[in-house]
Every structure is written in C-alpha cells, then in structure tokens.
C-alpha positions in Angstrom: 14.2 -15.8 -22.2 13.2 -18.6 -19.7 10.5 -16.9 -17.5 10.8 -17.8 -13.9 7.4 -17.7 -12.1 7.4 -16.2 -8.6 5.4 -18.2 -6.1 4.5 -16.5 -2.8 4.0 -13.0 -1.5 5.6 -10.0 -3.0 5.4 -6.9 -0.9 4.9 -3.5 -2.5 7.1 -1.5 0.0 6.3 2.0 1.1 9.1 4.5 0.5 10.4 5.6 3.9 10.4 9.4 4.4 11.7 11.7 7.0 9.2 14.3 8.6 10.3 16.9 6.0 9.4 14.6 3.2 12.9 13.6 2.1 13.7 9.9 1.4 14.8 7.9 4.4 16.8 5.2 2.6 18.7 4.3 5.8 15.9 2.1 7.1 15.5 0.0 4.0 18.1 -2.5 5.2 15.9 -3.1 8.2 12.8 -3.1 5.9 14.5 -5.8 3.9 15.1 -8.0 7.0 11.5 -7.6 8.0 10.2 -8.9 4.7 12.6 -11.8 4.5 12.0 -12.9 8.2 8.2 -13.0 7.5 8.6 -15.2 4.4 8.0 -12.6 1.7 9.8 -13.6 -1.5 9.9 -10.3 -3.4 9.6 -6.5 -3.3 7.9 -4.4 -5.9 9.5 -1.0 -5.2 8.5 2.5 -6.4 5.0 1.4 -7.3 1.7 2.9 -6.0 2.4 2.1 -2.3 6.0 3.3 -2.9 4.8 6.7 -4.2 6.6 6.3 -7.5 4.4 8.9 -9.1 5.2 11.4 -6.4 9.1 10.9 -6.4 11.7 12.2 -8.9 13.8 9.9 -11.0 16.8 10.6 -8.7 14.8 9.6 -5.7 13.6 6.5 -7.4 17.2 5.5 -8.0 18.1 6.3 -4.4 15.3 3.9 -3.3 16.4 1.3 -5.9 20.1 1.5 -4.9 19.2 1.0 -1.2 17.1 -2.1 -2.0 19.8 -3.4 -4.3 22.3 -3.1 -1.5 20.0 -4.5 1.2 19.0 -7.6 -1.0 22.5 -8.4 -2.3 23.1 -12.0 -1.5 19.6 -12.6 -0.2 16.8 -14.5 -1.9 14.4 -11.5 -2.1 13.6 -10.6 -5.8 13.4 -6.9 -6.2 11.2 -5.6 -9.1 11.6 -1.9 -9.8 8.6 0.0 -11.1 9.7 2.5 -13.7 6.5 4.5 -14.2 4.6 5.0 -17.4 4.4 8.6 -18.7 7.8 9.2 -20.5 9.3 6.2 -22.1 12.7 7.8 -22.2 12.7 8.2 -18.4 11.6 4.6 -18.1 14.4 3.4 -20.4 16.9 5.3 -18.2 15.6 3.8 -15.0 15.4 0.4 -16.5 19.1 0.5 -17.5 20.1 1.7 -14.1 18.0 -1.0 -12.4 19.8 -3.6 -14.6 23.2 -2.1 -13.6 22.3 -2.4 -9.9 21.5 -6.1 -10.4 17.8 -5.9 -9.6 15.7 -8.9 -10.6 13.2 -7.2 -12.9 11.5 -3.9 -13.8 7.8 -3.1 -14.4 6.0 -0.5 -16.6 2.5 0.8 -16.4 0.2 2.5 -18.9 0.7 6.2 -19.6 -2.0 8.1 -17.6 -1.9 11.6 -19.2 -1.6 11.1 -22.9 -3.4 7.8 -22.7 -2.9 5.1 -25.4 -5.7 5.1 -27.9 -5.8 1.3 -28.1 -4.0 -1.8 -26.9 -1.6 -1.7 -29.9 -0.4 1.7 -28.9 0.1 0.5 -25.3 2.0 -2.4 -26.6 4.3 -0.1 -28.7 5.1 1.9 -25.6 5.9 -1.2 -23.6 8.0 -2.7 -26.4 10.1 0.5 -26.6 11.1 0.1 -23.0 11.5 -3.6 -22.8 13.8 -3.8 -25.7 16.3 -1.4 -23.9 17.0 -4.2 -21.4 16.8 -7.3 -23.4 18.4 -9.5 -20.8 16.1 -8.4 -17.9 12.6 -9.6 -17.1 10.0 -6.9 -17.7 6.5 -6.9 -16.2 3.4 -4.9 -17.2 1.6 -3.3 -14.2 -2.1 -3.4 -14.9 -3.9 -0.9 -12.5 -6.6 0.8 -14.7 -8.4 2.4 -11.7 -5.4 4.8 -11.5 -4.1 4.9 -15.0 -7.2 4.8 -17.0 -5.6 2.0 -19.2 -8.7 -0.1 -19.2 -7.8 -2.7 -21.9 -8.2 -6.4 -21.8 -4.9 -7.8 -20.8 -5.3 -10.9 -23.0 -5.2 -8.6 -26.0 -2.1 -6.9 -24.6 -0.4 -10.3 -24.1 -1.2 -11.4 -27.6 0.4 -8.1 -28.9 3.7 -8.3 -26.9 4.3 -12.1 -26.7 5.7 -12.4 -30.3 7.8 -9.3 -30.0 9.2 -9.2 -26.4 11.4 -12.2 -25.4 11.9 -10.7 -22.0 8.2 -10.1 -21.3 7.8 -11.8 -17.9 4.1 -11.3 -17.1 1.6 -9.0 -15.5 1.0 -7.5 -12.0 -2.7 -7.7 -12.3 -4.5 -5.1 -10.1 -8.0 -5.3 -11.4 -11.1 -7.4 -10.7 -11.7 -9.0 -14.2 -11.2 -12.6 -13.3 -12.2 -13.8 -16.8 -9.4 -11.7 -18.4 -7.0 -12.7 -15.6 -7.6 -16.4 -16.2 -7.2 -16.1 -20.0 -3.8 -14.5 -19.4 -2.9 -17.2 -16.9 -3.7 -19.9 -19.4 -2.1 -18.2 -22.5 0.4 -20.4 -24.3 0.1 -23.2 -21.8 0.6 -20.8 -18.8 3.8 -19.3 -20.2 3.7 -16.0 -18.3 4.0 -15.0 -14.6 0.6 -13.7 -13.6 0.9 -11.9 -10.2 -2.4 -11.1 -8.5 -2.6 -7.5 -7.2 -5.8 -7.2 -5.1 -5.0 -8.4 -1.5 -8.7 -8.4 -0.5 -9.6 -11.1 -3.0 -6.4 -13.0 -3.4 -8.3 -16.3 -2.4 -10.4 -15.9 -5.6 -7.2 -15.7 -7.6 -5.8 -18.8 -5.9 -8.8 -20.8 -6.9 -8.1 -19.7 -10.6 -4.5 -20.9 -10.3 -2.5 -17.9 -9.2 0.5 -18.7 -7.1 2.1 -15.3 -6.8 0.7 -12.0 -5.6 1.9 -8.4 -5.1 0.4 -6.3 -2.4 0.9 -3.5 0.1 -0.7 -5.5 3.0 2.1 -8.1 2.7 4.4 -5.6 4.2 2.7 -5.8 7.6 0.4 -8.8 7.5 2.3 -11.5 5.7 1.6 -14.2 8.3 -2.1 -13.7 7.7 -1.8 -14.6 4.0 0.6 -17.4 4.6 -2.0 -18.9 6.8 -4.6 -18.4 4.1 -2.5 -20.0 1.4 -1.8 -22.9 3.7 -5.5 -23.5 4.4 -6.2 -23.3 0.6 -3.5 -25.8 -0.1 -5.0 -28.1 2.5 -8.4 -27.7 0.8 -9.8 -26.2 4.0 -12.0 -23.7 2.2 -13.9 -22.7 5.3 -10.7 -21.6 7.0 -9.4 -20.0 3.9 -12.6 -17.9 3.5 -12.5 -16.9 7.2 -8.9 -15.7 6.9 -9.7 -13.7 3.7 -12.5 -12.0 5.6 -9.9 -11.0 8.3 -7.9 -9.5 5.4 -11.0 -7.6 4.2 -11.7 -6.3 7.7 -8.1 -5.1 7.9 -8.2 -3.4 4.5 -11.6 -1.8 5.3 -9.7 0.5 7.9 -7.7 1.9 4.9 -10.8 3.4 3.5 -12.0 4.5 7.0 -8.9 6.5 7.6 -8.3 8.0 4.2 -6.9 5.4 1.8 -3.4 4.4 0.8 -1.5 6.5 3.5 -3.1 4.2 6.1 -0.7 1.6 5.0 2.2 3.6 6.5 0.1 3.8 9.7 0.0 0.0 9.8 3.8 0.0 9.4 4.2 2.3 12.3 1.8 0.1 14.3 4.1 -3.0 13.8 7.2 -0.9 14.6 8.7 0.4 11.4 7.9 4.1 11.0 8.0 5.0 7.3 6.8 8.6 7.8 4.0 10.1 5.8 2.8 10.2 2.2 3.5 13.2 0.0 0.9 15.6 -1.1 -1.8 15.3 -2.5 -2.4 12.2 -0.4 -4.0 12.9 3.0 -2.4 11.6 6.1 -3.8 10.9 9.5 -3.9 13.4 12.3 -2.5 12.4 15.7 -6.0 11.9 17.0 -7.0 9.8 14.0 -4.0 7.6 14.6 -5.1 7.0 18.2 -8.5 6.0 16.9 -6.9 3.9 14.2 -4.8 1.9 16.8 -8.0 1.1 18.8 -9.7 -0.2 15.6 -6.6 -2.3 14.8 -6.6 -3.8 18.3 -10.3 -4.6 17.9 -9.5 -6.7 14.9 -7.9 -9.2 17.4 -5.3 -10.4 14.9 -2.0 -9.1 16.3 -0.5 -12.5 16.0 -1.1 -12.4 12.2 0.8 -9.1 11.7 4.4 -9.2 10.5 7.0 -9.4 13.2 9.9 -6.9 13.4 
C-alpha cells in the first residue's frame, strides 16, 4: 500500500453528549464545519479525548457514522480509533469503519492483559490490521494510559515486513530519540504523527509535519501560527507561541484534566456536554473561574472560530 503522509493538524474530537450522558451525534456536522473552517486536516475520533474507553461499541459506531456522513465529500481525513483490549471487537469496528468509507483506523495496546513484549503487541496489531487489508491502520502509542511502554522502533521493525497497510504511529509520548528513529525508518516510509500538543515545536524540529491533539479542536489558529513561524525560521516567535500553548494546556491540569477540553469547547461556542465517569467534570463555579483564567491568557484571537 502507498502510505499517504498527513501534513497539518489532526484534531482529536470530543464525543458530544447530552446532559444525561447519551451521545449527541446531531452536532457532529457542525463540529466538522468548525474543524474544516479552521484549517484542520483530519479527525481522530473515539480516542482518549473522544472517551473511546468509556463508550460501547454501538456508541462508537454511532459517532463514526455521524463523522462519516459529515465528512462525505470533504477533505477531512477521519481516523477511527478502535480501542485495544479485545481484538475481535477491534476487527468488527475496523470492518464497519471501512464500510462507512472512513480514511483509516487506529489500534492501541491492550491495557488489562498487557503484552509481555513488543512481539506480542505486534501479533495483536497484525491480527486486526489484516482484517482490513485495503485500509491504512495506525498504531496509537500512549503508554502513560495503556502501560505499553515499548520502544516503537522495535514495534515498527516487527510489523513493517508483515503489514502492508501499516500507515504509521500516533506518537503520544516524550521519547524524542525513539520518535526520530521511527521517523527515519526505511527512508521515512511511515507517517509519524506527533501526539503531545505542548511540545509540538520540538517534534517539528525533528522533522514531524503532522500532529494529532485535543487542543487543535479549539485552538487551531494558535498552532497554524506556530508552524508558520517555524517554517519562516523565526524560532523566537515559534517558541513564544509554543509557550502560549503551554499556558493554555496548564489550565487543563488546574481544572481537573481531560474534561477541561470540553470546557474550552463550550468557551468557543460548541457545547459538547460533560465527560462520563470516572472522569471529574467542573462545577458551575469552577467554570466561572476557568473562563476568567482563559480571558487572562489574552489569546482569544488564537482560538478556533465557530
């Protein structure tokens, strides 16, 4: 398979939910328009930000169907994250994603019965990838959540000879040495997508051109400005913009973590509801304080526009 590398920002969308916690797929068309109008080139659905581990397979398919419908005829590349606990579930979701016409699928490491070594992780991945031989399949490396702390260059060496539709890796980890080795493997054959928004500039320096992240949902203009500064070799400006990203992301930690992303979405005008348990959501008073802190960032012009 000819691997097409994705250059630009790929948002990791939040799964919209009603107040009762049910999926609100009706606003995904508007969500799609938001991403496209702000220069986002892809959507990595049902991932960490999309609460894929907290939704049923049926709900994942509901979300995927809505994104497939919304993106039909558009340039947005939709990558559907399948999970990584039961490979039979992943195979079923992969085949449905292919039927819907989505661009690609992604698989992460099993996180309960963890693979004993990188060879076993590769076996798990191969079993799923071979079920959709005509579709690009990415590996989603996020060891802080899965516990799959293997060197990805070893994983690439294992799967490269066996999986013609292996597209590359969404790399959400801080090992720049390992990332660069994967980036350079076989003359840069694979699509290495950076997954840490707060240090994307460092990945750009190594040669990354595509990235997947939750903050690209609501702050795409900020990162476009950073990429532009980097491409102009204005490193002072690029570093200053990355610091703005860090200041923005710091508020996620201050207000409880990943659910703060949905608060940012509400701030820009697209209410995606709350996260499901066991993730903690903000109280109303917390949200009022959050809005004041966001205003104090003085970067409203760098948030995505509805």
